[in-house]
C-alpha positions as CSV (number, residue, x, y, z in Angstrom):
1,X,63.5,50.1,-112.6
2,X,61.1,49.6,-115.5
3,X,57.8,51.4,-115.6
4,X,55.9,48.2,-114.8
5,X,58.2,47.4,-111.8
6,X,57.6,50.9,-110.4
7,X,53.9,50.6,-111.0
8,X,53.7,47.3,-109.1
9,X,55.4,49.0,-106.1
10,X,52.7,51.7,-105.9
11,X,50.1,51.2,-103.1
12,X,46.6,52.1,-104.0
13,X,45.5,52.8,-100.4
14,X,48.4,55.2,-100.1
15,X,47.4,56.8,-103.4
16,X,43.8,57.2,-102.0
17,X,45.3,59.2,-99.1
18,X,46.5,61.9,-101.5
19,X,43.4,62.0,-103.7
20,X,41.6,65.4,-103.9
21,X,44.5,67.0,-101.9
22,X,46.1,70.4,-102.4
23,X,49.7,71.0,-101.6
24,X,50.3,74.3,-99.9
25,X,53.4,73.4,-97.9
26,X,55.3,70.2,-97.5
27,X,55.2,70.6,-93.7
28,X,51.5,69.9,-93.7
29,X,51.8,66.6,-95.4
30,X,52.9,63.4,-93.6
31,X,56.1,61.6,-94.5
32,X,54.1,58.7,-95.9
33,X,52.1,61.0,-98.2
34,X,55.2,62.8,-99.4
35,X,56.8,59.3,-100.1
36,X,53.7,58.4,-102.1
37,X,54.1,61.5,-104.2
38,X,57.7,60.7,-104.9
39,X,57.0,57.1,-105.8
40,X,54.2,58.2,-108.1
41,X,56.5,60.8,-109.7
42,X,59.2,58.2,-110.4
43,X,56.6,56.0,-112.0
44,X,55.2,58.7,-114.2
45,X,58.8,59.7,-115.1
46,X,59.5,56.1,-116.2
47,X,56.3,56.0,-118.2
48,X,57.3,59.3,-119.9
49,X,60.8,58.2,-120.7
50,X,59.5,54.9,-122.1
51,X,57.1,56.8,-124.4
52,X,54.0,55.4,-122.5
53,X,51.0,57.7,-122.5
54,X,49.9,59.2,-119.2
55,X,46.9,61.2,-120.6
56,X,44.8,60.6,-117.5
57,X,42.9,63.9,-117.5
58,X,42.0,64.6,-121.1
59,X,40.3,67.9,-122.0
60,X,40.8,69.3,-118.5
61,X,42.0,72.8,-117.8
62,X,45.1,73.4,-115.7
63,X,45.3,77.1,-114.7
64,X,48.5,78.7,-113.3
65,X,48.8,82.3,-112.1
66,X,52.3,83.8,-111.6
67,X,52.7,87.0,-109.6
68,X,56.5,86.7,-110.1
69,X,58.9,85.7,-112.9
70,X,59.5,82.1,-113.7
71,X,61.1,79.9,-116.3
72,X,61.5,76.4,-114.9
73,X,58.3,76.3,-112.9
74,X,56.2,77.6,-115.7
75,X,57.8,75.0,-118.0
76,X,57.3,72.3,-115.5
77,X,53.6,73.2,-114.9
78,X,52.9,73.3,-118.7
79,X,54.8,70.1,-119.3
80,X,53.2,68.2,-116.4
81,X,49.7,69.3,-117.5
82,X,50.3,68.4,-121.1
83,X,51.7,65.0,-120.3
84,X,48.5,64.3,-118.3
85,X,46.3,65.3,-121.3
86,X,45.3,68.6,-119.7
87,X,45.3,72.0,-121.3
88,X,47.7,74.2,-119.5
89,X,46.9,78.0,-119.2
90,X,49.6,80.2,-117.7
91,X,48.8,83.8,-116.9
92,X,50.6,86.7,-115.2
93,X,49.2,87.9,-112.0
94,X,49.0,91.4,-113.4
95,X,46.5,90.2,-115.9
96,X,44.0,89.3,-113.2
97,X,41.7,91.7,-111.4
98,X,43.5,91.3,-108.1
99,X,45.3,94.7,-108.5
100,X,41.8,96.2,-109.0
101,X,40.5,95.0,-105.6
102,X,39.3,91.5,-106.4
103,X,39.9,89.3,-103.4
104,X,41.8,86.0,-103.5
105,X,38.5,84.2,-102.5
106,X,36.7,85.8,-105.4
107,X,39.6,84.9,-107.8
108,X,39.4,81.3,-106.6
109,X,35.7,81.1,-107.2
110,X,35.9,82.7,-110.7
111,X,38.8,80.5,-111.8
112,X,37.4,77.4,-110.1
113,X,34.2,77.6,-112.2
114,X,36.1,76.3,-115.2
115,X,39.5,75.1,-114.0
116,X,40.3,71.5,-113.1
117,X,43.6,72.3,-111.3
118,X,45.2,75.5,-110.1
119,X,48.8,76.5,-109.6
120,X,49.9,79.8,-108.0
121,X,53.2,81.6,-107.5
122,X,53.0,84.5,-105.1
123,X,56.3,84.8,-103.3
124,X,57.7,88.3,-103.0
125,X,55.8,89.8,-100.0
126,X,56.2,88.2,-96.6
127,X,52.9,87.3,-94.9
128,X,50.9,87.5,-98.2
129,X,51.7,84.7,-100.6
130,X,50.7,81.6,-98.7
131,X,47.7,83.4,-97.3
132,X,46.6,84.3,-100.8
133,X,47.0,80.7,-102.0
134,X,44.9,79.5,-99.0
135,X,42.2,82.0,-99.8
136,X,42.1,81.0,-103.4
137,X,41.7,77.4,-102.3
138,X,38.9,78.4,-100.0
139,X,37.2,80.3,-102.8
140,X,37.4,77.3,-105.1
141,X,36.1,74.9,-102.4
142,X,33.2,77.2,-101.4
143,X,32.1,77.6,-105.0
144,X,32.2,73.8,-105.6
145,X,30.3,73.1,-102.4
146,X,27.7,75.8,-103.0
147,X,26.9,74.5,-106.5
148,X,27.1,70.8,-105.7
149,X,29.9,70.5,-108.3
150,X,31.6,67.2,-107.8
151,X,34.8,68.2,-109.5
152,X,38.1,68.2,-107.6
153,X,40.2,71.3,-108.3
154,X,43.5,70.8,-106.4
155,X,45.7,73.8,-105.8
156,X,49.5,73.5,-106.0
157,X,51.8,76.1,-104.4
158,X,54.3,77.0,-107.1
159,X,56.2,79.2,-104.7
160,X,55.0,81.5,-101.9
161,X,56.6,83.5,-99.2
162,X,56.9,80.4,-96.9
163,X,57.7,77.4,-99.1
164,X,58.5,76.3,-102.7
165,X,57.2,72.7,-102.3
166,X,57.5,71.5,-106.0
167,X,61.1,72.7,-106.0
168,X,62.1,71.1,-102.8
169,X,60.3,67.9,-103.7
170,X,62.3,67.8,-106.9
171,X,65.5,68.5,-105.0
172,X,64.7,65.6,-102.6
173,X,64.1,63.2,-105.5
174,X,67.4,64.2,-107.1
175,X,69.2,63.7,-103.8
176,X,67.6,60.3,-103.4
177,X,68.7,59.3,-106.8
178,X,72.2,60.3,-106.0
179,X,72.5,59.1,-102.4
180,X,69.5,56.9,-101.6
181,X,69.1,57.3,-97.9
182,X,69.9,60.8,-96.6
183,X,70.4,59.8,-93.0
184,X,73.7,61.2,-91.7
185,X,74.4,63.1,-94.9
186,X,75.7,66.6,-94.2
187,X,73.8,69.2,-96.1
188,X,74.8,72.9,-96.2
189,X,72.0,75.3,-97.2
190,X,73.8,78.6,-97.5
191,X,73.1,82.2,-98.4
192,X,75.2,83.4,-101.3
193,X,75.8,86.9,-102.8
194,X,73.6,88.2,-105.6
195,X,73.7,91.5,-107.3
196,X,70.5,91.0,-109.2
197,X,67.5,91.3,-106.8
198,X,66.4,90.5,-103.3
199,X,65.2,87.0,-103.8
200,X,62.4,85.3,-101.7
201,X,63.1,83.3,-98.6
202,X,61.0,80.4,-99.6
203,X,63.6,78.1,-101.1
204,X,65.9,77.9,-98.1
205,X,62.9,77.7,-95.8
206,X,61.4,74.8,-97.8
207,X,64.8,73.0,-97.8
208,X,65.4,73.2,-94.1
209,X,61.9,72.1,-93.2
210,X,61.9,69.2,-95.7
211,X,65.4,67.8,-95.6
212,X,65.5,67.7,-91.8
213,X,62.7,65.1,-91.9
214,X,65.0,62.4,-93.4
215,X,67.8,62.1,-90.8
216,X,70.1,64.5,-92.6
217,X,72.5,66.8,-90.7
218,X,71.4,70.2,-92.1
219,X,73.4,73.4,-91.5
220,X,71.9,76.7,-92.5
221,X,74.4,79.5,-93.0
222,X,73.8,83.2,-93.6
223,X,75.3,86.6,-92.7
224,X,73.7,88.5,-89.7
225,X,70.4,90.0,-90.8
226,X,69.5,87.3,-93.3
227,X,67.5,85.1,-91.0
228,X,64.5,83.1,-92.1
229,X,60.9,83.1,-90.8
230,X,60.8,81.8,-87.1
231,X,58.0,79.3,-87.8
232,X,60.1,77.6,-90.5
233,X,63.2,77.4,-88.2
234,X,61.0,76.0,-85.5
235,X,59.7,73.3,-87.9
236,X,63.2,72.5,-89.0
237,X,64.4,72.0,-85.4
238,X,61.3,69.9,-84.6
239,X,61.7,67.7,-87.7
240,X,65.4,67.2,-86.9
241,X,64.6,65.8,-83.5
242,X,63.4,62.6,-85.2
243,X,67.0,61.5,-86.1
244,X,68.7,64.3,-88.0
245,X,70.2,67.6,-86.8
246,X,69.8,71.3,-87.6
247,X,72.0,74.2,-86.8
248,X,72.4,77.8,-87.9
249,X,75.8,79.4,-88.4
250,X,77.1,82.8,-89.7
251,X,80.1,81.4,-91.6
252,X,79.9,79.8,-95.1
253,X,83.1,78.0,-94.7
254,X,81.9,76.3,-91.5
255,X,78.7,75.1,-93.3
256,X,80.7,73.7,-96.2
257,X,83.3,71.9,-94.2
258,X,82.9,68.1,-94.7
259,X,79.5,68.6,-96.4
260,X,78.2,65.9,-98.7
261,X,75.7,68.3,-100.4
262,X,75.8,72.1,-100.8
263,X,72.9,74.4,-101.8
264,X,74.2,78.0,-101.9
265,X,71.3,80.4,-102.8
266,X,70.7,84.1,-102.3
267,X,67.7,85.6,-100.5
268,X,66.8,89.0,-99.2
269,X,67.7,90.6,-95.8
270,X,64.9,89.9,-93.4
271,X,64.3,93.4,-92.2
272,X,64.1,94.8,-95.7
273,X,61.8,92.0,-96.8
274,X,59.5,93.2,-93.9
275,X,59.8,96.8,-95.2
276,X,58.4,95.6,-98.5
277,X,55.2,94.6,-96.8
278,X,54.1,98.1,-95.9
279,X,55.3,99.7,-99.2
280,X,53.5,97.0,-101.2
281,X,50.3,97.5,-99.2
282,X,50.5,101.3,-99.9
283,X,51.1,100.7,-103.5
284,X,54.3,102.8,-103.2
285,X,56.3,101.7,-106.1
286,X,59.0,104.3,-105.5
287,X,59.6,103.0,-102.0
288,X,59.6,99.5,-103.2
289,X,62.4,100.5,-105.7
290,X,64.3,102.2,-102.9
291,X,64.0,99.1,-100.7
292,X,65.4,97.0,-103.5
293,X,68.4,99.4,-103.8
294,X,69.1,99.1,-100.1
295,X,68.8,95.3,-100.3
296,X,71.4,95.1,-103.1
297,X,73.7,97.4,-101.2
298,X,73.4,95.2,-98.2
299,X,74.1,92.1,-100.3
300,X,77.2,93.9,-101.7
301,X,78.8,93.8,-98.2
302,X,79.1,90.0,-98.5
303,X,80.5,89.4,-101.9
304,X,82.8,86.7,-100.4
305,X,79.8,84.4,-99.9
306,X,80.4,82.6,-103.2
307,X,80.4,78.9,-103.9
308,X,83.8,78.7,-105.6
309,X,86.6,76.2,-105.9
310,X,88.0,77.2,-102.5
311,X,84.7,76.6,-100.8
312,X,84.1,73.3,-102.6
313,X,87.6,72.1,-101.4
314,X,86.3,72.3,-97.9
315,X,83.5,69.7,-98.5
316,X,83.7,65.9,-98.1
317,X,86.7,64.9,-100.2
318,X,86.2,68.1,-102.1
319,X,83.4,66.3,-104.0
320,X,80.2,67.6,-102.5
321,X,77.2,67.6,-104.8
322,X,76.2,71.2,-105.8
323,X,72.5,72.1,-106.1
324,X,70.7,75.2,-107.1
325,X,67.1,75.9,-108.0
326,X,68.3,78.1,-111.0
327,X,68.9,80.6,-112.4
328,X,72.1,81.1,-110.4
329,X,74.0,84.4,-110.6
330,X,77.3,83.0,-112.1
331,X,80.3,84.9,-110.8
332,X,78.4,85.9,-107.7
333,X,76.5,83.0,-106.1
334,X,78.7,80.5,-107.8
335,X,81.9,80.6,-109.7
336,X,81.9,79.8,-113.5
337,X,84.1,76.8,-112.8
338,X,81.9,75.2,-110.2
339,X,78.8,75.8,-112.3
340,X,80.4,74.3,-115.4
341,X,81.4,71.2,-113.4
342,X,77.8,70.7,-112.2
343,X,75.7,72.1,-115.1
344,X,74.4,68.7,-116.1
345,X,73.6,67.8,-112.5
346,X,71.5,71.0,-111.9
347,X,69.6,70.4,-115.1
348,X,68.8,66.9,-114.0
349,X,67.8,68.3,-110.6
350,X,65.4,70.7,-112.3
351,X,63.9,68.1,-114.5
352,X,62.4,66.3,-111.5
353,X,60.0,69.2,-111.0
354,X,57.8,68.3,-114.0
355,X,57.3,64.8,-112.5
356,X,56.6,66.1,-109.0
357,X,53.9,68.3,-110.4
358,X,52.5,65.4,-112.5
359,X,52.3,63.3,-109.4
360,X,50.5,66.0,-107.4
361,X,48.0,66.5,-110.1
362,X,47.4,62.9,-111.0
363,X,47.3,61.8,-107.4
364,X,44.7,64.5,-106.6
365,X,42.6,64.1,-109.8
366,X,42.5,60.5,-110.7
367,X,40.6,57.9,-108.6
368,X,41.8,54.3,-108.7
369,X,45.0,55.5,-110.2
370,X,47.1,52.3,-110.0
371,X,44.5,50.3,-112.1
372,X,44.3,53.2,-114.6
373,X,48.1,53.3,-115.0
374,X,48.2,49.5,-115.2
375,X,45.5,49.6,-118.0
376,X,47.5,52.2,-119.9
377,X,50.7,50.2,-119.6
378,X,48.9,47.1,-120.9
379,X,47.4,49.0,-123.8
380,X,50.8,50.2,-124.8
381,X,52.2,46.6,-124.8
382,X,49.5,45.2,-127.2
């Protein structure tokens, strides 16, 4: 569809419902509000690809703080902010005063004094990341209220210990492009072997809680000991009761059998991820390194959990769509042949993240957004 056709389909009252909103988990947003974000993201993507300006927030500051490594999400945040006319600033968490005792609430107040939007990645320690992001949000809101500052400073979760909402929203948009309606589609979200590091649980947790909302038949597969957070599993089961299904198995082959979509992704063993909590709180870097060694040794017991040609042959007609949030451990999580076959697809999947973030920022920041976009489209046609 053309930018103008997509623009006409936007509903201003629906856009009003996401105005001044922060996204901390997808589970806390309604189906309707998530649909509005995706519709807006597709519209902004069409504007961008047509060369139409979307500089809706000129001279505003978009801060992002990363307490973990990132390539795609940093790029998406910077690209989204720049396309909206904002100035993106991306800093490492180690460069803040958090390690010196500054609280998340204080950090929020300090950054909120000047920022117009905030993104945060804090994903490695269970029980800490999402709490930190919520406290930063509280610090920003309390500062704005105390100073009668009318600015809106939305916070976007760029991955925490619970969810990775911009990733899973991008994944959902890619699946909708490829399949349209996800009802009755069989989706395998599976653990896969990684020799690199004990990865966070948030991507599979975000996937099973989000995709079960759309009538899909979602199967989560992992070896014993790699379970996800109970609250996320409960949410997935509850969401699936509205028309889809959700089950957990301990066999990758079973999950892949007749699947339309597969998402094999490594994450850390649950008990070892819990051990990280105490070691991190004590600042015991030696123990954290030892836990990491034990995590990789545990992973090495399951090297057969790889998305290879044999696994893909089990899927629907042997043609399931392969997804990954990237970077994938090629030769461990996925065979070189499978990755080569789907390398363009996973790049297109990743590209949706910039537009998901654009939609979250524009929806939260810009009042009367549909008329503003209509005006910009009209100016471009003169």
